[in-house]
PDB file of N, CA, C and O in Angstrom:
ATOM      1  N   MET A   1      48.421  -9.418 -19.442  1.00  0.00           N
ATOM      2  CA  MET A   1      47.749  -8.461 -18.516  1.00  0.00           C
ATOM      3  C   MET A   1      47.925  -7.050 -18.151  1.00  0.00           C
ATOM      4  O   MET A   1      47.119  -6.299 -17.602  1.00  0.00           O
ATOM      5  N   GLY A   2      49.343  -6.781 -18.628  1.00  0.00           N
ATOM      6  CA  GLY A   2      49.689  -5.311 -17.817  1.00  0.00           C
ATOM      7  C   GLY A   2      48.918  -4.310 -19.211  1.00  0.00           C
ATOM      8  O   GLY A   2      49.681  -3.420 -19.587  1.00  0.00           O
ATOM      9  N   GLU A   3      47.821  -4.350 -19.828  1.00  0.00           N
ATOM     10  CA  GLU A   3      47.108  -2.981 -20.702  1.00  0.00           C
ATOM     11  C   GLU A   3      46.115  -2.929 -19.335  1.00  0.00           C
ATOM     12  O   GLU A   3      45.540  -3.728 -18.595  1.00  0.00           O
ATOM     13  N   ARG A   4      46.309  -1.308 -19.497  1.00  0.00           N
ATOM     14  CA  ARG A   4      45.222  -0.350 -19.041  1.00  0.00           C
ATOM     15  C   ARG A   4      44.200  -0.635 -19.293  1.00  0.00           C
ATOM     16  O   ARG A   4      43.924  -1.005 -20.434  1.00  0.00           O
ATOM     17  N   LEU A   5      43.416  -0.572 -18.457  1.00  0.00           N
ATOM     18  CA  LEU A   5      41.732  -0.425 -18.974  1.00  0.00           C
ATOM     19  C   LEU A   5      40.725   0.727 -18.813  1.00  0.00           C
ATOM     20  O   LEU A   5      39.764   0.993 -19.535  1.00  0.00           O
ATOM     21  N   LEU A   6      41.163   1.358 -17.693  1.00  0.00           N
ATOM     22  CA  LEU A   6      40.927   2.408 -17.092  1.00  0.00           C
ATOM     23  C   LEU A   6      41.473   3.676 -16.919  1.00  0.00           C
ATOM     24  O   LEU A   6      42.339   3.625 -16.045  1.00  0.00           O
ATOM     25  N   LEU A   7      41.348   4.677 -17.333  1.00  0.00           N
ATOM     26  CA  LEU A   7      42.083   6.205 -17.022  1.00  0.00           C
ATOM     27  C   LEU A   7      41.814   6.390 -15.227  1.00  0.00           C
ATOM     28  O   LEU A   7      40.794   6.162 -14.577  1.00  0.00           O
ATOM     29  N   THR A   8      42.851   6.772 -14.884  1.00  0.00           N
ATOM     30  CA  THR A   8      42.622   7.115 -13.433  1.00  0.00           C
ATOM     31  C   THR A   8      41.985   8.412 -13.285  1.00  0.00           C
ATOM     32  O   THR A   8      41.996   9.459 -13.932  1.00  0.00           O
ATOM     33  N   PRO A   9      41.266   7.887 -11.918  1.00  0.00           N
ATOM     34  CA  PRO A   9      40.036   8.435 -11.825  1.00  0.00           C
ATOM     35  C   PRO A   9      40.768   9.871 -10.445  1.00  0.00           C
ATOM     36  O   PRO A   9      41.842   9.984  -9.853  1.00  0.00           O
ATOM     37  N   GLY A  10      39.397  10.741 -10.471  1.00  0.00           N
ATOM     38  CA  GLY A  10      40.192  11.728  -9.003  1.00  0.00           C
ATOM     39  C   GLY A  10      40.329  12.885  -9.579  1.00  0.00           C
ATOM     40  O   GLY A  10      40.347  13.022 -10.802  1.00  0.00           O
ATOM     41  N   SER A  11      40.448  13.900  -8.679  1.00  0.00           N
ATOM     42  CA  SER A  11      40.925  15.200  -8.829  1.00  0.00           C
ATOM     43  C   SER A  11      41.964  15.753  -9.625  1.00  0.00           C
ATOM     44  O   SER A  11      42.037  16.830 -10.216  1.00  0.00           O
ATOM     45  N   HIS A  12      42.857  14.673  -9.510  1.00  0.00           N
ATOM     46  CA  HIS A  12      44.639  15.010 -10.356  1.00  0.00           C
ATOM     47  C   HIS A  12      44.663  13.873 -11.102  1.00  0.00           C
ATOM     48  O   HIS A  12      45.853  13.639 -11.311  1.00  0.00           O
ATOM     49  N   GLY A  13      43.838  12.858 -11.728  1.00  0.00           N
ATOM     50  CA  GLY A  13      43.675  12.024 -12.357  1.00  0.00           C
ATOM     51  C   GLY A  13      43.972  12.226 -13.778  1.00  0.00           C
ATOM     52  O   GLY A  13      44.264  13.371 -14.123  1.00  0.00           O
ATOM     53  N   GLU A  14      43.942  11.274 -14.675  1.00  0.00           N
ATOM     54  CA  GLU A  14      43.749  10.701 -16.319  1.00  0.00           C
ATOM     55  C   GLU A  14      42.378  11.883 -16.702  1.00  0.00           C
ATOM     56  O   GLU A  14      42.465  12.846 -17.462  1.00  0.00           O
ATOM     57  N   VAL A  15      41.087  11.419 -15.871  1.00  0.00           N
ATOM     58  CA  VAL A  15      40.080  11.960 -16.328  1.00  0.00           C
ATOM     59  C   VAL A  15      40.062  13.532 -15.910  1.00  0.00           C
ATOM     60  O   VAL A  15      39.562  14.347 -16.685  1.00  0.00           O
ATOM     61  N   ALA A  16      40.634  13.950 -14.632  1.00  0.00           N
ATOM     62  CA  ALA A  16      40.747  15.483 -14.525  1.00  0.00           C
ATOM     63  C   ALA A  16      41.221  16.026 -16.012  1.00  0.00           C
ATOM     64  O   ALA A  16      40.594  16.809 -16.725  1.00  0.00           O
ATOM     65  N   GLU A  17      42.852  15.228 -16.370  1.00  0.00           N
ATOM     66  CA  GLU A  17      43.368  16.190 -17.741  1.00  0.00           C
ATOM     67  C   GLU A  17      42.289  15.945 -18.693  1.00  0.00           C
ATOM     68  O   GLU A  17      41.715  16.998 -18.972  1.00  0.00           O
ATOM     69  N   LEU A  18      41.943  15.200 -19.126  1.00  0.00           N
ATOM     70  CA  LEU A  18      40.944  14.678 -20.473  1.00  0.00           C
ATOM     71  C   LEU A  18      39.680  15.865 -19.846  1.00  0.00           C
ATOM     72  O   LEU A  18      39.592  16.707 -20.740  1.00  0.00           O
ATOM     73  N   THR A  19      39.098  16.090 -19.162  1.00  0.00           N
ATOM     74  CA  THR A  19      38.162  16.473 -18.872  1.00  0.00           C
ATOM     75  C   THR A  19      38.180  18.270 -18.661  1.00  0.00           C
ATOM     76  O   THR A  19      37.258  19.058 -18.872  1.00  0.00           O
ATOM     77  N   GLY A  20      39.575  18.547 -18.173  1.00  0.00           N
ATOM     78  CA  GLY A  20      39.698  20.078 -17.693  1.00  0.00           C
ATOM     79  C   GLY A  20      39.200  20.336 -16.418  1.00  0.00           C
ATOM     80  O   GLY A  20      39.364  21.468 -15.963  1.00  0.00           O
ATOM     81  N   ALA A  21      38.409  19.186 -15.519  1.00  0.00           N
ATOM     82  CA  ALA A  21      37.790  19.438 -14.387  1.00  0.00           C
ATOM     83  C   ALA A  21      38.133  18.785 -13.683  1.00  0.00           C
ATOM     84  O   ALA A  21      38.444  17.610 -13.880  1.00  0.00           O
ATOM     85  N   HIS A  22      38.193  19.838 -11.891  1.00  0.00           N
ATOM     86  CA  HIS A  22      38.703  18.737 -11.036  1.00  0.00           C
ATOM     87  C   HIS A  22      37.814  18.615  -9.892  1.00  0.00           C
ATOM     88  O   HIS A  22      38.241  18.527  -8.741  1.00  0.00           O
ATOM     89  N   THR A  23      36.459  18.606 -10.228  1.00  0.00           N
ATOM     90  CA  THR A  23      35.395  18.092  -9.624  1.00  0.00           C
ATOM     91  C   THR A  23      34.649  17.241  -9.815  1.00  0.00           C
ATOM     92  O   THR A  23      34.425  17.104 -11.018  1.00  0.00           O
ATOM     93  N   LYS A  24      34.003  16.410  -9.041  1.00  0.00           N
ATOM     94  CA  LYS A  24      33.077  15.301  -9.899  1.00  0.00           C
ATOM     95  C   LYS A  24      32.253  15.573 -10.526  1.00  0.00           C
ATOM     96  O   LYS A  24      31.996  14.943 -11.552  1.00  0.00           O
ATOM     97  N   ALA A  25      31.643  16.486 -10.166  1.00  0.00           N
ATOM     98  CA  ALA A  25      30.323  17.473 -11.299  1.00  0.00           C
ATOM     99  C   ALA A  25      30.674  17.516 -12.159  1.00  0.00           C
ATOM    100  O   ALA A  25      30.253  16.987 -13.187  1.00  0.00           O
ATOM    101  N   GLY A  26      31.808  18.348 -11.951  1.00  0.00           N
ATOM    102  CA  GLY A  26      32.184  18.974 -13.450  1.00  0.00           C
ATOM    103  C   GLY A  26      33.165  18.025 -14.505  1.00  0.00           C
ATOM    104  O   GLY A  26      33.216  18.233 -15.717  1.00  0.00           O
ATOM    105  N   GLN A  27      33.903  16.983 -13.822  1.00  0.00           N
ATOM    106  CA  GLN A  27      34.079  15.979 -14.968  1.00  0.00           C
ATOM    107  C   GLN A  27      32.822  15.171 -15.350  1.00  0.00           C
ATOM    108  O   GLN A  27      32.810  14.828 -16.532  1.00  0.00           O
ATOM    109  N   ILE A  28      31.821  14.813 -14.651  1.00  0.00           N
ATOM    110  CA  ILE A  28      30.309  14.451 -15.348  1.00  0.00           C
ATOM    111  C   ILE A  28      29.883  14.943 -15.961  1.00  0.00           C
ATOM    112  O   ILE A  28      29.290  14.288 -16.818  1.00  0.00           O
ATOM    113  N   ARG A  29      29.824  16.210 -16.046  1.00  0.00           N
ATOM    114  CA  ARG A  29      28.894  17.057 -16.934  1.00  0.00           C
ATOM    115  C   ARG A  29      29.776  16.827 -18.320  1.00  0.00           C
ATOM    116  O   ARG A  29      29.313  16.269 -19.315  1.00  0.00           O
ATOM    117  N   ASN A  30      31.182  17.374 -18.213  1.00  0.00           N
ATOM    118  CA  ASN A  30      32.281  17.228 -19.401  1.00  0.00           C
ATOM    119  C   ASN A  30      31.855  16.052 -19.995  1.00  0.00           C
ATOM    120  O   ASN A  30      31.409  16.121 -21.140  1.00  0.00           O
ATOM    121  N   LEU A  31      31.915  14.906 -19.386  1.00  0.00           N
ATOM    122  CA  LEU A  31      31.965  13.482 -20.167  1.00  0.00           C
ATOM    123  C   LEU A  31      30.734  13.631 -20.947  1.00  0.00           C
ATOM    124  O   LEU A  31      30.834  13.685 -22.173  1.00  0.00           O
ATOM    125  N   LEU A  32      29.164  13.730 -20.184  1.00  0.00           N
ATOM    126  CA  LEU A  32      28.102  13.639 -20.805  1.00  0.00           C
ATOM    127  C   LEU A  32      28.112  14.577 -21.950  1.00  0.00           C
ATOM    128  O   LEU A  32      27.474  14.258 -22.953  1.00  0.00           O
ATOM    129  N   GLN A  33      28.692  15.580 -21.925  1.00  0.00           N
ATOM    130  CA  GLN A  33      28.687  16.881 -22.903  1.00  0.00           C
ATOM    131  C   GLN A  33      29.114  16.446 -24.239  1.00  0.00           C
ATOM    132  O   GLN A  33      28.551  16.702 -25.304  1.00  0.00           O
ATOM    133  N   ASN A  34      30.367  15.635 -24.018  1.00  0.00           N
ATOM    134  CA  ASN A  34      30.926  15.247 -25.064  1.00  0.00           C
ATOM    135  C   ASN A  34      30.784  13.673 -25.368  1.00  0.00           C
ATOM    136  O   ASN A  34      31.550  13.037 -26.092  1.00  0.00           O
ATOM    137  N   GLY A  35      29.929  13.282 -24.846  1.00  0.00           N
ATOM    138  CA  GLY A  35      29.318  11.634 -25.168  1.00  0.00           C
ATOM    139  C   GLY A  35      30.271  10.911 -24.711  1.00  0.00           C
ATOM    140  O   GLY A  35      30.024   9.923 -25.402  1.00  0.00           O
ATOM    141  N   ILE A  36      31.130  10.615 -24.126  1.00  0.00           N
ATOM    142  CA  ILE A  36      32.160   9.611 -23.541  1.00  0.00           C
ATOM    143  C   ILE A  36      31.860   9.001 -22.264  1.00  0.00           C
ATOM    144  O   ILE A  36      31.647   9.296 -21.088  1.00  0.00           O
ATOM    145  N   ARG A  37      31.967   7.707 -23.285  1.00  0.00           N
ATOM    146  CA  ARG A  37      31.083   6.572 -22.290  1.00  0.00           C
ATOM    147  C   ARG A  37      32.072   6.385 -20.836  1.00  0.00           C
ATOM    148  O   ARG A  37      33.287   6.403 -21.039  1.00  0.00           O
ATOM    149  N   HIS A  38      31.587   6.201 -19.352  1.00  0.00           N
ATOM    150  CA  HIS A  38      32.045   6.263 -18.481  1.00  0.00           C
ATOM    151  C   HIS A  38      31.151   5.542 -17.420  1.00  0.00           C
ATOM    152  O   HIS A  38      30.147   4.940 -17.800  1.00  0.00           O
ATOM    153  N   SER A  39      31.407   5.578 -16.424  1.00  0.00           N
ATOM    154  CA  SER A  39      30.791   4.838 -15.366  1.00  0.00           C
ATOM    155  C   SER A  39      31.071   5.492 -13.776  1.00  0.00           C
ATOM    156  O   SER A  39      32.284   5.522 -13.568  1.00  0.00           O
ATOM    157  N   ILE A  40      30.434   5.910 -12.851  1.00  0.00           N
ATOM    158  CA  ILE A  40      30.753   5.986 -11.885  1.00  0.00           C
ATOM    159  C   ILE A  40      31.355   4.893 -10.574  1.00  0.00           C
ATOM    160  O   ILE A  40      31.034   3.719 -10.393  1.00  0.00           O
ATOM    161  N   ASN A  41      32.251   5.677  -9.832  1.00  0.00           N
ATOM    162  CA  ASN A  41      32.926   4.352  -8.797  1.00  0.00           C
ATOM    163  C   ASN A  41      32.451   4.612  -7.592  1.00  0.00           C
ATOM    164  O   ASN A  41      31.832   5.656  -7.388  1.00  0.00           O
ATOM    165  N   ALA A  42      32.703   3.568  -6.477  1.00  0.00           N
ATOM    166  CA  ALA A  42      31.571   3.913  -5.399  1.00  0.00           C
ATOM    167  C   ALA A  42      32.064   5.097  -4.564  1.00  0.00           C
ATOM    168  O   ALA A  42      31.542   5.188  -3.453  1.00  0.00           O
ATOM    169  N   ALA A  43      32.915   5.960  -4.871  1.00  0.00           N
ATOM    170  CA  ALA A  43      33.448   7.341  -4.160  1.00  0.00           C
ATOM    171  C   ALA A  43      32.836   8.300  -4.941  1.00  0.00           C
ATOM    172  O   ALA A  43      33.102   9.477  -4.697  1.00  0.00           O
ATOM    173  N   GLY A  44      31.908   7.973  -6.019  1.00  0.00           N
ATOM    174  CA  GLY A  44      31.690   8.914  -7.177  1.00  0.00           C
ATOM    175  C   GLY A  44      32.125   9.542  -7.857  1.00  0.00           C
ATOM    176  O   GLY A  44      31.304  10.038  -8.629  1.00  0.00           O
ATOM    177  N   TRP A  45      33.390   9.907  -8.050  1.00  0.00           N
ATOM    178  CA  TRP A  45      34.332   9.932  -9.519  1.00  0.00           C
ATOM    179  C   TRP A  45      33.902   8.975 -10.741  1.00  0.00           C
ATOM    180  O   TRP A  45      33.603   7.782 -10.788  1.00  0.00           O
ATOM    181  N   PRO A  46      33.998  10.032 -11.747  1.00  0.00           N
ATOM    182  CA  PRO A  46      33.639   9.191 -13.331  1.00  0.00           C
ATOM    183  C   PRO A  46      34.959   8.574 -13.420  1.00  0.00           C
ATOM    184  O   PRO A  46      35.939   8.909 -12.755  1.00  0.00           O
ATOM    185  N   VAL A  47      34.901   7.523 -14.410  1.00  0.00           N
ATOM    186  CA  VAL A  47      36.108   6.017 -14.434  1.00  0.00           C
ATOM    187  C   VAL A  47      35.460   6.059 -16.436  1.00  0.00           C
ATOM    188  O   VAL A  47      34.332   5.894 -16.901  1.00  0.00           O
ATOM    189  N   VAL A  48      36.765   6.344 -17.096  1.00  0.00           N
ATOM    190  CA  VAL A  48      36.478   6.297 -18.378  1.00  0.00           C
ATOM    191  C   VAL A  48      37.529   4.910 -18.683  1.00  0.00           C
ATOM    192  O   VAL A  48      38.668   4.663 -18.288  1.00  0.00           O
ATOM    193  N   PRO A  49      36.600   4.172 -19.545  1.00  0.00           N
ATOM    194  CA  PRO A  49      37.734   3.100 -20.025  1.00  0.00           C
ATOM    195  C   PRO A  49      38.608   3.843 -21.023  1.00  0.00           C
ATOM    196  O   PRO A  49      38.315   4.966 -21.433  1.00  0.00           O
ATOM    197  N   VAL A  50      39.928   3.028 -21.480  1.00  0.00           N
ATOM    198  CA  VAL A  50      40.542   3.647 -22.187  1.00  0.00           C
ATOM    199  C   VAL A  50      40.018   3.279 -23.399  1.00  0.00           C
ATOM    200  O   VAL A  50      40.057   4.238 -24.169  1.00  0.00           O
ATOM    201  N   SER A  51      39.503   2.212 -23.938  1.00  0.00           N
ATOM    202  CA  SER A  51      38.894   2.208 -25.246  1.00  0.00           C
ATOM    203  C   SER A  51      37.794   3.034 -25.605  1.00  0.00           C
ATOM    204  O   SER A  51      37.288   3.069 -26.727  1.00  0.00           O
ATOM    205  N   ALA A  52      37.456   3.668 -24.660  1.00  0.00           N
ATOM    206  CA  ALA A  52      36.600   5.225 -25.033  1.00  0.00           C
ATOM    207  C   ALA A  52      36.756   6.148 -25.556  1.00  0.00           C
ATOM    208  O   ALA A  52      35.908   6.930 -25.986  1.00  0.00           O
ATOM    209  N   VAL A  53      38.323   6.225 -25.619  1.00  0.00           N
ATOM    210  CA  VAL A  53      39.016   7.741 -25.692  1.00  0.00           C
ATOM    211  C   VAL A  53      39.998   7.189 -26.992  1.00  0.00           C
ATOM    212  O   VAL A  53      40.032   7.904 -27.992  1.00  0.00           O
ATOM    213  N   ASP A  54      40.785   5.936 -26.978  1.00  0.00           N
ATOM    214  CA  ASP A  54      41.852   5.824 -27.834  1.00  0.00           C
ATOM    215  C   ASP A  54      41.451   5.225 -29.476  1.00  0.00           C
ATOM    216  O   ASP A  54      42.208   5.101 -30.439  1.00  0.00           O
ATOM    217  N   GLY A  55      40.425   5.014 -29.400  1.00  0.00           N
ATOM    218  CA  GLY A  55      39.708   4.627 -30.786  1.00  0.00           C
ATOM    219  C   GLY A  55      39.465   3.178 -30.992  1.00  0.00           C
ATOM    220  O   GLY A  55      38.823   2.754 -31.953  1.00  0.00           O
ATOM    221  N   THR A  56      40.133   2.221 -29.823  1.00  0.00           N
ATOM    222  CA  THR A  56      40.108   1.056 -29.998  1.00  0.00           C
ATOM    223  C   THR A  56      38.441   0.286 -29.240  1.00  0.00           C
ATOM    224  O   THR A  56      37.807   0.576 -28.226  1.00  0.00           O
ATOM    225  N   PRO A  57      38.207  -0.852 -30.417  1.00  0.00           N
ATOM    226  CA  PRO A  57      36.865  -1.192 -29.859  1.00  0.00           C
ATOM    227  C   PRO A  57      37.018  -1.568 -28.327  1.00  0.00           C
ATOM    228  O   PRO A  57      38.141  -1.640 -27.827  1.00  0.00           O
ATOM    229  N   ALA A  58      35.613  -1.860 -27.428  1.00  0.00           N
ATOM    230  CA  ALA A  58      35.747  -2.339 -26.505  1.00  0.00           C
ATOM    231  C   ALA A  58      36.050  -3.665 -26.248  1.00  0.00           C
ATOM    232  O   ALA A  58      35.545  -4.495 -27.004  1.00  0.00           O
ATOM    233  N   ALA A  59      36.610  -3.965 -25.540  1.00  0.00           N
ATOM    234  CA  ALA A  59      36.803  -5.668 -25.345  1.00  0.00           C
ATOM    235  C   ALA A  59      35.404  -6.315 -25.175  1.00  0.00           C
ATOM    236  O   ALA A  59      34.539  -5.871 -24.420  1.00  0.00           O
ATOM    237  N   GLN A  60      35.305  -7.169 -25.783  1.00  0.00           N
ATOM    238  CA  GLN A  60      33.877  -7.877 -26.072  1.00  0.00           C
ATOM    239  C   GLN A  60      34.249  -9.620 -25.035  1.00  0.00           C
ATOM    240  O   GLN A  60      35.352 -10.167 -25.007  1.00  0.00           O
ATOM    241  N   ASP A  61      33.155 -10.060 -24.416  1.00  0.00           N
ATOM    242  CA  ASP A  61      33.311 -11.398 -23.884  1.00  0.00           C
ATOM    243  C   ASP A  61      33.427 -12.404 -24.984  1.00  0.00           C
ATOM    244  O   ASP A  61      32.498 -12.364 -25.790  1.00  0.00           O
ATOM    245  N   PRO A  62      34.093 -13.045 -25.140  1.00  0.00           N
ATOM    246  CA  PRO A  62      34.307 -14.507 -26.181  1.00  0.00           C
ATOM    247  C   PRO A  62      33.050 -15.143 -26.124  1.00  0.00           C
ATOM    248  O   PRO A  62      32.476 -15.510 -27.149  1.00  0.00           O
ATOM    249  N   LYS A  63      32.577 -15.299 -24.978  1.00  0.00           N
ATOM    250  CA  LYS A  63      31.422 -16.563 -24.854  1.00  0.00           C
ATOM    251  C   LYS A  63      30.873 -16.001 -23.452  1.00  0.00           C
ATOM    252  O   LYS A  63      31.559 -15.832 -22.444  1.00  0.00           O
ATOM    253  N   ALA A  64      29.365 -15.719 -23.604  1.00  0.00           N
ATOM    254  CA  ALA A  64      28.356 -15.425 -22.465  1.00  0.00           C
ATOM    255  C   ALA A  64      28.190 -16.252 -21.736  1.00  0.00           C
ATOM    256  O   ALA A  64      27.804 -17.294 -22.265  1.00  0.00           O
ATOM    257  N   TRP A  65      28.354 -16.285 -20.298  1.00  0.00           N
ATOM    258  CA  TRP A  65      28.110 -17.149 -19.348  1.00  0.00           C
ATOM    259  C   TRP A  65      26.743 -17.696 -19.455  1.00  0.00           C
ATOM    260  O   TRP A  65      25.791 -16.918 -19.530  1.00  0.00           O
ATOM    261  N   THR A  66      26.512 -19.440 -19.471  1.00  0.00           N
ATOM    262  CA  THR A  66      25.194 -19.700 -19.404  1.00  0.00           C
ATOM    263  C   THR A  66      25.312 -21.056 -18.334  1.00  0.00           C
ATOM    264  O   THR A  66      26.185 -21.924 -18.301  1.00  0.00           O
ATOM    265  N   PRO A  67      24.071 -20.884 -17.467  1.00  0.00           N
ATOM    266  CA  PRO A  67      24.191 -21.629 -16.119  1.00  0.00           C
ATOM    267  C   PRO A  67      24.188 -22.937 -17.024  1.00  0.00           C
ATOM    268  O   PRO A  67      23.976 -22.977 -18.236  1.00  0.00           O
ATOM    269  N   ARG A  68      24.507 -24.134 -16.059  1.00  0.00           N
ATOM    270  CA  ARG A  68      24.610 -25.542 -16.674  1.00  0.00           C
ATOM    271  C   ARG A  68      23.553 -25.903 -16.624  1.00  0.00           C
ATOM    272  O   ARG A  68      23.523 -26.820 -17.446  1.00  0.00           O
ATOM    273  N   VAL A  69      22.388 -25.785 -16.102  1.00  0.00           N
ATOM    274  CA  VAL A  69      21.052 -26.316 -16.341  1.00  0.00           C
ATOM    275  C   VAL A  69      20.214 -26.111 -17.673  1.00  0.00           C
ATOM    276  O   VAL A  69      19.236 -26.730 -18.094  1.00  0.00           O
ATOM    277  N   LEU A  70      20.971 -24.956 -18.238  1.00  0.00           N
ATOM    278  CA  LEU A  70      20.648 -24.696 -19.514  1.00  0.00           C
ATOM    279  C   LEU A  70      21.259 -25.313 -20.562  1.00  0.00           C
ATOM    280  O   LEU A  70      20.666 -25.890 -21.473  1.00  0.00           O
ATOM    281  N   SER A  71      22.783 -25.165 -20.411  1.00  0.00           N
ATOM    282  CA  SER A  71      23.358 -25.947 -21.257  1.00  0.00           C
ATOM    283  C   SER A  71      23.682 -27.715 -21.438  1.00  0.00           C
ATOM    284  O   SER A  71      24.516 -28.179 -22.216  1.00  0.00           O
ATOM    285  N   LYS A  72      22.934 -28.392 -20.657  1.00  0.00           N
ATOM    286  CA  LYS A  72      22.883 -29.550 -20.913  1.00  0.00           C
ATOM    287  C   LYS A  72      21.814 -29.935 -21.553  1.00  0.00           C
ATOM    288  O   LYS A  72      20.669 -29.771 -21.131  1.00  0.00           O
ATOM    289  N   ALA A  73      22.204 -30.626 -22.920  1.00  0.00           N
ATOM    290  CA  ALA A  73      21.461 -31.325 -23.984  1.00  0.00           C
ATOM    291  C   ALA A  73      20.290 -32.597 -23.218  1.00  0.00           C
ATOM    292  O   ALA A  73      20.620 -33.634 -22.644  1.00  0.00           O
ATOM    293  N   SER A  74      19.171 -32.174 -23.412  1.00  0.00           N
ATOM    294  CA  SER A  74      17.904 -32.958 -23.033  1.00  0.00           C
ATOM    295  C   SER A  74      18.099 -34.659 -23.795  1.00  0.00           C
ATOM    296  O   SER A  74      17.217 -35.506 -23.649  1.00  0.00           O
TER     297      SER A  74
END
């Protein structure tokens, strides 16, 4: 579990280094223009998964959750 999943957000983080922008709006604009997958955290900063920039496929959930009621055989 020592593997990093997200780039460091913020005005001095890795997302700022990636985009060259030090404001929330500037980083988001740059990520959108370049088609880089991201989400916005509760503080309003863009958060970029490492897999969006290093070429590795995004981690997939091996088994999707199913409610026990639906998984019981009749």
